[in-house]
PQR file of N, CA, C, O and H, with PARSE charges and radii, in Angstrom:
ATOM      1  N   UNK A   1      39.624 -14.548  -6.060 -0.4000 1.5000
ATOM      2  CA  UNK A   1      39.237 -14.674  -4.570 -0.0000 2.0000
ATOM      3  C   UNK A   1      40.765 -15.309  -4.207  0.5500 1.7000
ATOM      4  O   UNK A   1      41.355 -16.275  -4.690 -0.5500 1.4000
ATOM      5  N   UNK A   2      41.016 -14.683  -3.518 -0.4000 1.5000
ATOM      6  CA  UNK A   2      42.530 -15.765  -2.434 -0.0000 2.0000
ATOM      7  C   UNK A   2      42.044 -15.995  -1.237  0.5500 1.7000
ATOM      8  O   UNK A   2      41.263 -15.405  -0.490 -0.5500 1.4000
ATOM      9  H   UNK A   2      40.537 -13.898  -3.126  0.4000 1.0000
ATOM     10  N   UNK A   3      42.676 -17.000  -1.197 -0.4000 1.5000
ATOM     11  CA  UNK A   3      42.549 -18.258  -0.323 -0.0000 2.0000
ATOM     12  C   UNK A   3      43.323 -17.592   0.483  0.5500 1.7000
ATOM     13  O   UNK A   3      44.266 -16.853   0.200 -0.5500 1.4000
ATOM     14  H   UNK A   3      43.311 -17.478  -1.804  0.4000 1.0000
ATOM     15  N   UNK A   4      42.844 -17.911   1.616 -0.4000 1.5000
ATOM     16  CA  UNK A   4      43.086 -17.592   3.410 -0.0000 2.0000
ATOM     17  C   UNK A   4      44.117 -19.139   4.299  0.5500 1.7000
ATOM     18  O   UNK A   4      43.630 -20.203   4.683 -0.5500 1.4000
ATOM     19  H   UNK A   4      42.078 -18.511   1.846  0.4000 1.0000
ATOM     20  N   UNK A   5      45.094 -18.843   4.350 -0.4000 1.5000
ATOM     21  CA  UNK A   5      45.132 -20.315   5.882 -0.0000 2.0000
ATOM     22  C   UNK A   5      44.616 -20.621   6.468  0.5500 1.7000
ATOM     23  O   UNK A   5      43.797 -19.710   6.588 -0.5500 1.4000
ATOM     24  H   UNK A   5      45.490 -17.979   4.037  0.4000 1.0000
ATOM     25  N   UNK A   6      44.383 -21.258   7.021 -0.4000 1.5000
ATOM     26  CA  UNK A   6      43.705 -21.599   8.625 -0.0000 2.0000
ATOM     27  C   UNK A   6      44.488 -20.070   9.317  0.5500 1.7000
ATOM     28  O   UNK A   6      43.760 -19.079   9.268 -0.5500 1.4000
ATOM     29  H   UNK A   6      45.048 -21.998   6.923  0.4000 1.0000
ATOM     30  N   UNK A   7      45.588 -19.913   9.797 -0.4000 1.5000
ATOM     31  CA  UNK A   7      46.126 -19.529  10.893 -0.0000 2.0000
ATOM     32  C   UNK A   7      45.517 -17.977  10.689  0.5500 1.7000
ATOM     33  O   UNK A   7      44.843 -17.272  11.441 -0.5500 1.4000
ATOM     34  H   UNK A   7      46.180 -20.718   9.836  0.4000 1.0000
ATOM     35  N   UNK A   8      46.104 -17.735   9.207 -0.4000 1.5000
ATOM     36  CA  UNK A   8      45.952 -15.834   8.733 -0.0000 2.0000
ATOM     37  C   UNK A   8      44.540 -16.152   8.670  0.5500 1.7000
ATOM     38  O   UNK A   8      43.957 -15.243   8.080 -0.5500 1.4000
ATOM     39  H   UNK A   8      46.651 -18.308   8.596  0.4000 1.0000
ATOM     40  N   UNK A   9      43.914 -16.886   8.964 -0.4000 1.5000
ATOM     41  CA  UNK A   9      42.257 -16.119   9.205 -0.0000 2.0000
ATOM     42  C   UNK A   9      41.439 -15.991  10.890  0.5500 1.7000
ATOM     43  O   UNK A   9      40.455 -15.308  11.173 -0.5500 1.4000
ATOM     44  H   UNK A   9      44.387 -17.625   9.444  0.4000 1.0000
ATOM     45  N   UNK A  10      42.301 -16.957  11.861 -0.4000 1.5000
ATOM     46  CA  UNK A  10      41.916 -17.166  13.394 -0.0000 2.0000
ATOM     47  C   UNK A  10      42.640 -15.604  13.766  0.5500 1.7000
ATOM     48  O   UNK A  10      42.167 -15.016  14.739 -0.5500 1.4000
ATOM     49  H   UNK A  10      43.101 -17.512  11.632  0.4000 1.0000
ATOM     50  N   UNK A  11      43.506 -15.099  13.180 -0.4000 1.5000
ATOM     51  CA  UNK A  11      44.528 -14.028  13.338 -0.0000 2.0000
ATOM     52  C   UNK A  11      43.538 -12.825  13.324  0.5500 1.7000
ATOM     53  O   UNK A  11      43.592 -11.847  14.070 -0.5500 1.4000
ATOM     54  H   UNK A  11      43.890 -15.577  12.390  0.4000 1.0000
ATOM     55  N   UNK A  12      42.616 -13.070  12.334 -0.4000 1.5000
ATOM     56  CA  UNK A  12      41.419 -12.162  11.093 -0.0000 2.0000
ATOM     57  C   UNK A  12      40.381 -12.321  12.438  0.5500 1.7000
ATOM     58  O   UNK A  12      40.175 -11.326  13.134 -0.5500 1.4000
ATOM     59  H   UNK A  12      42.573 -13.864  11.728  0.4000 1.0000
ATOM     60  N   UNK A  13      40.038 -13.016  12.612 -0.4000 1.5000
ATOM     61  CA  UNK A  13      38.989 -13.206  13.428 -0.0000 2.0000
ATOM     62  C   UNK A  13      39.288 -12.870  14.944  0.5500 1.7000
ATOM     63  O   UNK A  13      38.255 -12.703  15.591 -0.5500 1.4000
ATOM     64  H   UNK A  13      40.205 -13.823  12.047  0.4000 1.0000
ATOM     65  N   UNK A  14      40.429 -12.735  15.639 -0.4000 1.5000
ATOM     66  CA  UNK A  14      40.827 -12.711  16.622 -0.0000 2.0000
ATOM     67  C   UNK A  14      41.255 -10.114  16.798  0.5500 1.7000
ATOM     68  O   UNK A  14      41.139  -9.167  17.576 -0.5500 1.4000
ATOM     69  H   UNK A  14      41.269 -12.871  15.113  0.4000 1.0000
ATOM     70  N   UNK A  15      41.798 -10.546  15.154 -0.4000 1.5000
ATOM     71  CA  UNK A  15      41.443  -8.490  15.114 -0.0000 2.0000
ATOM     72  C   UNK A  15      40.527  -8.374  14.749  0.5500 1.7000
ATOM     73  O   UNK A  15      40.423  -7.174  14.496 -0.5500 1.4000
ATOM     74  H   UNK A  15      41.892 -11.315  14.523  0.4000 1.0000
ATOM     75  N   UNK A  16      39.166  -9.136  14.374 -0.4000 1.5000
ATOM     76  CA  UNK A  16      38.067  -8.456  14.445 -0.0000 2.0000
ATOM     77  C   UNK A  16      36.957  -8.243  15.476  0.5500 1.7000
ATOM     78  O   UNK A  16      36.054  -7.413  15.583 -0.5500 1.4000
ATOM     79  H   UNK A  16      39.251 -10.110  14.579  0.4000 1.0000
ATOM     80  N   UNK A  17      37.472  -9.607  16.407 -0.4000 1.5000
ATOM     81  CA  UNK A  17      36.730  -9.917  17.870 -0.0000 2.0000
ATOM     82  C   UNK A  17      37.162  -8.324  18.494  0.5500 1.7000
ATOM     83  O   UNK A  17      36.374  -7.379  18.453 -0.5500 1.4000
ATOM     84  H   UNK A  17      38.206 -10.281  16.320  0.4000 1.0000
ATOM     85  N   UNK A  18      38.433  -8.241  19.018 -0.4000 1.5000
ATOM     86  CA  UNK A  18      38.990  -7.073  19.437 -0.0000 2.0000
ATOM     87  C   UNK A  18      38.772  -5.163  19.390  0.5500 1.7000
ATOM     88  O   UNK A  18      39.108  -4.189  20.064 -0.5500 1.4000
ATOM     89  H   UNK A  18      39.073  -9.009  19.051  0.4000 1.0000
ATOM     90  N   UNK A  19      38.054  -5.447  18.225 -0.4000 1.5000
ATOM     91  CA  UNK A  19      37.136  -4.377  17.522 -0.0000 2.0000
ATOM     92  C   UNK A  19      35.854  -3.946  18.538  0.5500 1.7000
ATOM     93  O   UNK A  19      35.517  -2.878  19.048 -0.5500 1.4000
ATOM     94  H   UNK A  19      37.781  -6.238  17.678  0.4000 1.0000
ATOM     95  N   UNK A  20      35.054  -5.974  18.589 -0.4000 1.5000
ATOM     96  CA  UNK A  20      34.040  -4.595  19.236 -0.0000 2.0000
ATOM     97  C   UNK A  20      33.940  -4.909  20.415  0.5500 1.7000
ATOM     98  O   UNK A  20      34.592  -5.718  21.075 -0.5500 1.4000
ATOM     99  H   UNK A  20      35.327  -6.842  18.175  0.4000 1.0000
ATOM    100  N   UNK A  21      32.191  -3.542  20.986 -0.4000 1.5000
ATOM    101  CA  UNK A  21      32.541  -2.813  22.308 -0.0000 2.0000
ATOM    102  C   UNK A  21      31.275  -3.599  23.036  0.5500 1.7000
ATOM    103  O   UNK A  21      30.046  -3.600  22.969 -0.5500 1.4000
ATOM    104  H   UNK A  21      31.661  -2.885  20.450  0.4000 1.0000
ATOM    105  N   UNK A  22      32.398  -4.308  23.820 -0.4000 1.5000
ATOM    106  CA  UNK A  22      31.140  -4.756  24.706 -0.0000 2.0000
ATOM    107  C   UNK A  22      30.630  -4.249  25.471  0.5500 1.7000
ATOM    108  O   UNK A  22      31.279  -3.366  26.031 -0.5500 1.4000
ATOM    109  H   UNK A  22      33.397  -4.307  23.874  0.4000 1.0000
ATOM    110  N   UNK A  23      28.956  -4.532  26.027 -0.4000 1.5000
ATOM    111  CA  UNK A  23      27.668  -3.476  26.414 -0.0000 2.0000
ATOM    112  C   UNK A  23      28.717  -3.726  28.097  0.5500 1.7000
ATOM    113  O   UNK A  23      29.700  -4.456  28.230 -0.5500 1.4000
ATOM    114  H   UNK A  23      28.428  -5.249  25.572  0.4000 1.0000
ATOM    115  N   UNK A  24      28.179  -3.001  28.967 -0.4000 1.5000
ATOM    116  CA  UNK A  24      28.527  -3.012  29.908 -0.0000 2.0000
ATOM    117  C   UNK A  24      27.474  -4.150  30.215  0.5500 1.7000
ATOM    118  O   UNK A  24      26.670  -4.848  29.596 -0.5500 1.4000
ATOM    119  H   UNK A  24      27.381  -2.408  28.859  0.4000 1.0000
ATOM    120  N   UNK A  25      27.977  -3.928  31.688 -0.4000 1.5000
ATOM    121  CA  UNK A  25      26.063  -5.069  32.616 -0.0000 2.0000
ATOM    122  C   UNK A  25      25.675  -4.355  33.181  0.5500 1.7000
ATOM    123  O   UNK A  25      24.820  -4.820  33.935 -0.5500 1.4000
ATOM    124  H   UNK A  25      28.630  -3.361  32.190  0.4000 1.0000
ATOM    125  N   UNK A  26      25.880  -2.865  33.330 -0.4000 1.5000
ATOM    126  CA  UNK A  26      24.588  -1.824  33.165 -0.0000 2.0000
ATOM    127  C   UNK A  26      23.570  -1.834  32.341  0.5500 1.7000
ATOM    128  O   UNK A  26      22.475  -2.373  32.502 -0.5500 1.4000
ATOM    129  H   UNK A  26      26.574  -2.487  32.717  0.4000 1.0000
ATOM    130  N   UNK A  27      24.114  -0.983  31.104 -0.4000 1.5000
ATOM    131  CA  UNK A  27      23.769  -1.602  29.580 -0.0000 2.0000
ATOM    132  C   UNK A  27      22.489  -2.981  29.496  0.5500 1.7000
ATOM    133  O   UNK A  27      21.270  -2.903  29.346 -0.5500 1.4000
ATOM    134  H   UNK A  27      25.003  -0.545  30.973  0.4000 1.0000
ATOM    135  N   UNK A  28      23.142  -3.850  29.619 -0.4000 1.5000
ATOM    136  CA  UNK A  28      22.656  -5.399  29.622 -0.0000 2.0000
ATOM    137  C   UNK A  28      21.920  -5.227  30.336  0.5500 1.7000
ATOM    138  O   UNK A  28      20.978  -5.085  29.556 -0.5500 1.4000
ATOM    139  H   UNK A  28      24.132  -3.914  29.741  0.4000 1.0000
ATOM    140  N   UNK A  29      21.348  -5.059  31.629 -0.4000 1.5000
ATOM    141  CA  UNK A  29      20.545  -5.308  32.344 -0.0000 2.0000
ATOM    142  C   UNK A  29      19.245  -4.001  32.424  0.5500 1.7000
ATOM    143  O   UNK A  29      18.278  -4.163  33.167 -0.5500 1.4000
ATOM    144  H   UNK A  29      22.113  -5.175  32.262  0.4000 1.0000
ATOM    145  N   UNK A  30      19.389  -2.793  31.601 -0.4000 1.5000
ATOM    146  CA  UNK A  30      19.097  -1.767  31.519 -0.0000 2.0000
ATOM    147  C   UNK A  30      17.915  -2.289  30.119  0.5500 1.7000
ATOM    148  O   UNK A  30      16.701  -2.491  30.106 -0.5500 1.4000
ATOM    149  H   UNK A  30      20.175  -2.661  30.997  0.4000 1.0000
ATOM    150  N   UNK A  31      19.274  -2.380  28.772 -0.4000 1.5000
ATOM    151  CA  UNK A  31      18.370  -3.393  27.978 -0.0000 2.0000
ATOM    152  C   UNK A  31      17.186  -4.269  27.933  0.5500 1.7000
ATOM    153  O   UNK A  31      16.129  -4.285  27.302 -0.5500 1.4000
ATOM    154  H   UNK A  31      20.260  -2.215  28.782  0.4000 1.0000
ATOM    155  N   UNK A  32      17.941  -5.236  29.138 -0.4000 1.5000
ATOM    156  CA  UNK A  32      16.428  -6.300  28.795 -0.0000 2.0000
ATOM    157  C   UNK A  32      15.783  -5.878  30.123  0.5500 1.7000
ATOM    158  O   UNK A  32      14.777  -6.566  30.293 -0.5500 1.4000
ATOM    159  H   UNK A  32      18.799  -5.223  29.651  0.4000 1.0000
ATOM    160  N   UNK A  33      16.011  -4.849  31.317 -0.4000 1.5000
ATOM    161  CA  UNK A  33      14.225  -4.671  31.270 -0.0000 2.0000
ATOM    162  C   UNK A  33      13.655  -3.441  30.621  0.5500 1.7000
ATOM    163  O   UNK A  33      12.833  -2.683  31.138 -0.5500 1.4000
ATOM    164  H   UNK A  33      16.828  -4.290  31.179  0.4000 1.0000
ATOM    165  N   UNK A  34      14.152  -3.343  29.510 -0.4000 1.5000
ATOM    166  CA  UNK A  34      13.054  -2.533  28.465 -0.0000 2.0000
ATOM    167  C   UNK A  34      12.750  -3.614  27.502  0.5500 1.7000
ATOM    168  O   UNK A  34      11.644  -3.924  27.061 -0.5500 1.4000
ATOM    169  H   UNK A  34      14.819  -3.959  29.091  0.4000 1.0000
ATOM    170  N   UNK A  35      13.737  -4.065  27.282 -0.4000 1.5000
ATOM    171  CA  UNK A  35      12.800  -5.680  26.238 -0.0000 2.0000
ATOM    172  C   UNK A  35      11.532  -6.391  27.603  0.5500 1.7000
ATOM    173  O   UNK A  35      10.752  -7.313  27.363 -0.5500 1.4000
ATOM    174  H   UNK A  35      14.636  -3.813  27.641  0.4000 1.0000
ATOM    175  N   UNK A  36      11.606  -5.907  28.509 -0.4000 1.5000
ATOM    176  CA  UNK A  36      10.927  -6.864  28.766 -0.0000 2.0000
ATOM    177  C   UNK A  36       9.548  -5.870  29.565  0.5500 1.7000
ATOM    178  O   UNK A  36       8.719  -6.447  30.269 -0.5500 1.4000
ATOM    179  H   UNK A  36      12.239  -5.158  28.703  0.4000 1.0000
ATOM    180  N   UNK A  37       9.490  -4.389  29.326 -0.4000 1.5000
ATOM    181  CA  UNK A  37       8.543  -3.779  29.638 -0.0000 2.0000
ATOM    182  C   UNK A  37       8.138  -3.456  28.048  0.5500 1.7000
ATOM    183  O   UNK A  37       6.927  -3.415  27.834 -0.5500 1.4000
ATOM    184  H   UNK A  37      10.163  -3.921  28.754  0.4000 1.0000
ATOM    185  N   UNK A  38       8.656  -3.319  27.383 -0.4000 1.5000
ATOM    186  CA  UNK A  38       8.054  -3.199  25.802 -0.0000 2.0000
ATOM    187  C   UNK A  38       7.062  -4.372  25.712  0.5500 1.7000
ATOM    188  O   UNK A  38       5.848  -4.189  25.622 -0.5500 1.4000
ATOM    189  H   UNK A  38       9.640  -3.352  27.557  0.4000 1.0000
ATOM    190  N   UNK A  39       7.811  -5.946  25.750 -0.4000 1.5000
ATOM    191  CA  UNK A  39       6.718  -6.891  25.879 -0.0000 2.0000
ATOM    192  C   UNK A  39       5.823  -7.075  26.864  0.5500 1.7000
ATOM    193  O   UNK A  39       4.851  -7.705  26.448 -0.5500 1.4000
ATOM    194  H   UNK A  39       8.797  -6.094  25.823  0.4000 1.0000
ATOM    195  N   UNK A  40       5.734  -6.710  28.289 -0.4000 1.5000
ATOM    196  CA  UNK A  40       4.526  -6.105  28.996 -0.0000 2.0000
ATOM    197  C   UNK A  40       3.631  -4.970  27.896  0.5500 1.7000
ATOM    198  O   UNK A  40       2.518  -5.445  28.119 -0.5500 1.4000
ATOM    199  H   UNK A  40       6.525  -6.199  28.627  0.4000 1.0000
ATOM    200  N   UNK A  41       3.451  -4.232  27.244 -0.4000 1.5000
ATOM    201  CA  UNK A  41       2.995  -3.099  26.463 -0.0000 2.0000
ATOM    202  C   UNK A  41       2.182  -3.910  25.342  0.5500 1.7000
ATOM    203  O   UNK A  41       0.998  -3.988  25.016 -0.5500 1.4000
ATOM    204  H   UNK A  41       4.356  -3.846  27.062  0.4000 1.0000
ATOM    205  N   UNK A  42       3.794  -4.664  24.767 -0.4000 1.5000
ATOM    206  CA  UNK A  42       2.935  -5.011  23.110 -0.0000 2.0000
ATOM    207  C   UNK A  42       1.619  -6.870  23.961  0.5500 1.7000
ATOM    208  O   UNK A  42       1.104  -7.745  23.265 -0.5500 1.4000
ATOM    209  H   UNK A  42       4.756  -4.600  25.032  0.4000 1.0000
ATOM    210  N   UNK A  43       1.571  -6.785  25.054 -0.4000 1.5000
ATOM    211  CA  UNK A  43       1.028  -8.146  25.179 -0.0000 2.0000
ATOM    212  C   UNK A  43      -0.348  -7.847  25.985  0.5500 1.7000
ATOM    213  O   UNK A  43      -1.391  -8.501  25.970 -0.5500 1.4000
ATOM    214  H   UNK A  43       1.989  -6.075  25.620  0.4000 1.0000
ATOM    215  N   UNK A  44       0.029  -6.434  26.829 -0.4000 1.5000
ATOM    216  CA  UNK A  44      -1.516  -5.895  26.927 -0.0000 2.0000
ATOM    217  C   UNK A  44      -2.149  -4.954  26.013  0.5500 1.7000
ATOM    218  O   UNK A  44      -3.225  -4.495  26.397 -0.5500 1.4000
ATOM    219  H   UNK A  44       0.876  -5.903  26.841  0.4000 1.0000
ATOM    220  N   UNK A  45      -1.629  -4.506  24.691 -0.4000 1.5000
ATOM    221  CA  UNK A  45      -2.598  -3.614  23.751 -0.0000 2.0000
ATOM    222  C   UNK A  45      -2.908  -5.221  22.888  0.5500 1.7000
ATOM    223  O   UNK A  45      -4.044  -5.341  22.429 -0.5500 1.4000
ATOM    224  H   UNK A  45      -0.755  -4.879  24.379  0.4000 1.0000
ATOM    225  N   UNK A  46      -2.278  -5.980  22.756 -0.4000 1.5000
ATOM    226  CA  UNK A  46      -2.922  -7.403  21.698 -0.0000 2.0000
ATOM    227  C   UNK A  46      -3.882  -7.844  22.290  0.5500 1.7000
ATOM    228  O   UNK A  46      -4.952  -7.591  21.735 -0.5500 1.4000
ATOM    229  H   UNK A  46      -1.355  -5.882  23.129  0.4000 1.0000
ATOM    230  N   UNK A  47      -3.966  -8.647  23.589 -0.4000 1.5000
ATOM    231  CA  UNK A  47      -4.976  -8.716  23.881 -0.0000 2.0000
ATOM    232  C   UNK A  47      -6.277  -8.039  24.070  0.5500 1.7000
ATOM    233  O   UNK A  47      -7.372  -8.501  23.750 -0.5500 1.4000
ATOM    234  H   UNK A  47      -3.097  -8.853  24.039  0.4000 1.0000
ATOM    235  N   UNK A  48      -5.936  -6.382  24.874 -0.4000 1.5000
ATOM    236  CA  UNK A  48      -6.930  -5.031  24.174 -0.0000 2.0000
ATOM    237  C   UNK A  48      -7.914  -5.838  22.819  0.5500 1.7000
ATOM    238  O   UNK A  48      -9.097  -6.134  22.652 -0.5500 1.4000
ATOM    239  H   UNK A  48      -5.047  -6.007  25.135  0.4000 1.0000
ATOM    240  N   UNK A  49      -6.911  -5.932  22.211 -0.4000 1.5000
ATOM    241  CA  UNK A  49      -7.675  -5.473  20.924 -0.0000 2.0000
ATOM    242  C   UNK A  49      -8.242  -6.903  19.801  0.5500 1.7000
ATOM    243  O   UNK A  49      -8.942  -6.769  18.797 -0.5500 1.4000
ATOM    244  H   UNK A  49      -5.950  -5.691  22.347  0.4000 1.0000
ATOM    245  N   UNK A  50      -7.701  -8.175  20.341 -0.4000 1.5000
ATOM    246  CA  UNK A  50      -8.273  -9.114  20.207 -0.0000 2.0000
ATOM    247  C   UNK A  50      -9.606  -9.429  21.061  0.5500 1.7000
ATOM    248  O   UNK A  50     -10.497 -10.179  20.660 -0.5500 1.4000
ATOM    249  H   UNK A  50      -7.133  -8.284  21.157  0.4000 1.0000
ATOM    250  N   UNK A  51      -9.616  -8.577  22.608 -0.4000 1.5000
ATOM    251  CA  UNK A  51     -10.297  -9.180  24.127 -0.0000 2.0000
ATOM    252  C   UNK A  51     -11.658  -7.639  22.989  0.5500 1.7000
ATOM    253  O   UNK A  51     -12.830  -7.924  22.739 -0.5500 1.4000
ATOM    254  H   UNK A  51      -8.892  -7.968  22.934  0.4000 1.0000
ATOM    255  N   UNK A  52     -11.269  -6.794  22.734 -0.4000 1.5000
ATOM    256  CA  UNK A  52     -12.113  -6.311  21.543 -0.0000 2.0000
ATOM    257  C   UNK A  52     -13.173  -6.586  20.398  0.5500 1.7000
ATOM    258  O   UNK A  52     -14.296  -6.099  20.272 -0.5500 1.4000
ATOM    259  H   UNK A  52     -10.317  -6.562  22.937  0.4000 1.0000
ATOM    260  N   UNK A  53     -12.396  -7.656  19.462 -0.4000 1.5000
ATOM    261  CA  UNK A  53     -12.290  -8.691  17.920 -0.0000 2.0000
ATOM    262  C   UNK A  53     -13.050  -9.669  18.297  0.5500 1.7000
ATOM    263  O   UNK A  53     -13.666 -10.380  17.503 -0.5500 1.4000
ATOM    264  H   UNK A  53     -11.484  -8.051  19.565  0.4000 1.0000
ATOM    265  N   UNK A  54     -13.077  -9.795  19.549 -0.4000 1.5000
ATOM    266  CA  UNK A  54     -14.250 -11.221  20.116 -0.0000 2.0000
ATOM    267  C   UNK A  54     -15.231 -10.705  20.596  0.5500 1.7000
ATOM    268  O   UNK A  54     -16.092 -11.545  20.857 -0.5500 1.4000
ATOM    269  H   UNK A  54     -12.577  -9.218  20.194  0.4000 1.0000
ATOM    270  N   UNK A  55     -15.728  -8.869  21.036 -0.4000 1.5000
ATOM    271  CA  UNK A  55     -16.979  -9.133  21.198 -0.0000 2.0000
ATOM    272  C   UNK A  55     -17.210  -8.330  20.489  0.5500 1.7000
ATOM    273  O   UNK A  55     -17.984  -7.420  20.789 -0.5500 1.4000
ATOM    274  H   UNK A  55     -15.028  -8.186  20.824  0.4000 1.0000
ATOM    275  N   UNK A  56     -16.610  -8.413  19.324 -0.4000 1.5000
ATOM    276  CA  UNK A  56     -17.515  -7.239  17.652 -0.0000 2.0000
ATOM    277  C   UNK A  56     -17.907  -8.793  17.409  0.5500 1.7000
ATOM    278  O   UNK A  56     -18.985  -9.059  17.940 -0.5500 1.4000
ATOM    279  H   UNK A  56     -15.981  -9.152  19.081  0.4000 1.0000
ATOM    280  N   UNK A  57     -17.426  -9.663  16.877 -0.4000 1.5000
ATOM    281  CA  UNK A  57     -18.142 -10.789  16.684 -0.0000 2.0000
ATOM    282  C   UNK A  57     -19.085 -11.705  17.307  0.5500 1.7000
ATOM    283  O   UNK A  57     -19.959 -12.477  16.913 -0.5500 1.4000
ATOM    284  H   UNK A  57     -16.550  -9.448  16.446  0.4000 1.0000
ATOM    285  N   UNK A  58     -18.523 -11.289  18.585 -0.4000 1.5000
ATOM    286  CA  UNK A  58     -19.505 -12.538  19.459 -0.0000 2.0000
ATOM    287  C   UNK A  58     -21.642 -11.602  19.274  0.5500 1.7000
ATOM    288  O   UNK A  58     -22.774 -12.087  19.272 -0.5500 1.4000
ATOM    289  H   UNK A  58     -17.813 -10.661  18.905  0.4000 1.0000
ATOM    290  N   UNK A  59     -20.973  -9.897  19.136 -0.4000 1.5000
ATOM    291  CA  UNK A  59     -22.057  -9.272  19.127 -0.0000 2.0000
ATOM    292  C   UNK A  59     -22.804  -9.497  17.759  0.5500 1.7000
ATOM    293  O   UNK A  59     -24.026  -9.642  17.732 -0.5500 1.4000
ATOM    294  H   UNK A  59     -20.054  -9.503  19.138  0.4000 1.0000
ATOM    295  N   UNK A  60     -21.821  -9.526  16.326 -0.4000 1.5000
ATOM    296  CA  UNK A  60     -22.088  -9.727  14.993 -0.0000 2.0000
ATOM    297  C   UNK A  60     -22.668 -11.284  14.867  0.5500 1.7000
ATOM    298  O   UNK A  60     -23.174 -11.478  13.761 -0.5500 1.4000
ATOM    299  H   UNK A  60     -20.828  -9.408  16.347  0.4000 1.0000
ATOM    300  N   UNK A  61     -22.695 -12.139  15.527 -0.4000 1.5000
ATOM    301  CA  UNK A  61     -22.535 -13.037  15.639 -0.0000 2.0000
ATOM    302  C   UNK A  61     -24.146 -13.411  16.687  0.5500 1.7000
ATOM    303  O   UNK A  61     -24.509 -14.570  16.485 -0.5500 1.4000
ATOM    304  H   UNK A  61     -22.283 -11.982  16.425  0.4000 1.0000
ATOM    305  N   UNK A  62     -24.364 -13.229  16.924 -0.4000 1.5000
ATOM    306  CA  UNK A  62     -25.622 -12.164  18.022 -0.0000 2.0000
ATOM    307  C   UNK A  62     -26.855 -11.887  16.891  0.5500 1.7000
ATOM    308  O   UNK A  62     -28.015 -12.290  16.979 -0.5500 1.4000
ATOM    309  H   UNK A  62     -24.069 -12.288  17.088  0.4000 1.0000
ATOM    310  N   UNK A  63     -26.519 -11.432  16.278 -0.4000 1.5000
ATOM    311  CA  UNK A  63     -27.632 -11.039  15.257 -0.0000 2.0000
ATOM    312  C   UNK A  63     -28.073 -12.318  14.251  0.5500 1.7000
ATOM    313  O   UNK A  63     -29.258 -12.595  14.064 -0.5500 1.4000
ATOM    314  H   UNK A  63     -25.577 -11.105  16.206  0.4000 1.0000
ATOM    315  N   UNK A  64     -26.918 -13.092  13.605 -0.4000 1.5000
ATOM    316  CA  UNK A  64     -27.166 -14.078  13.218 -0.0000 2.0000
ATOM    317  C   UNK A  64     -28.137 -14.630  13.650  0.5500 1.7000
ATOM    318  O   UNK A  64     -28.591 -15.069  12.593 -0.5500 1.4000
ATOM    319  H   UNK A  64     -25.956 -12.867  13.757  0.4000 1.0000
ATOM    320  N   UNK A  65     -28.652 -14.872  14.224 -0.4000 1.5000
ATOM    321  CA  UNK A  65     -29.597 -16.087  15.774 -0.0000 2.0000
ATOM    322  C   UNK A  65     -30.535 -15.851  16.029  0.5500 1.7000
ATOM    323  O   UNK A  65     -31.474 -16.594  16.312 -0.5500 1.4000
ATOM    324  H   UNK A  65     -28.284 -14.515  15.082  0.4000 1.0000
ATOM    325  N   UNK A  66     -30.438 -14.154  15.952 -0.4000 1.5000
ATOM    326  CA  UNK A  66     -31.591 -14.043  16.613 -0.0000 2.0000
ATOM    327  C   UNK A  66     -33.463 -13.463  14.678  0.5500 1.7000
ATOM    328  O   UNK A  66     -34.643 -13.300  14.989 -0.5500 1.4000
ATOM    329  H   UNK A  66     -29.675 -13.550  15.721  0.4000 1.0000
TER
END
C-alpha cells in the first residue's frame, strides 16, 4: 500500500469535502420536524402497547390471586 504525505492527505481531504452536497436550511428544518413527528408517533405507539401489556399482566395476576 502506497503511503501518502501529510500534505497530499490534506489535499485529498479538501477535494473530497468539496464534493459534499450540504443540505439547505429548509431541508435541515424539514428533516428536524420529521424526526420530531416520528419520535412523537413512536412514543405514543409504545405508550399504548405498554399500557396494553400492563393491563394484560394485571388481569392475569388478578386471576392468580383469586
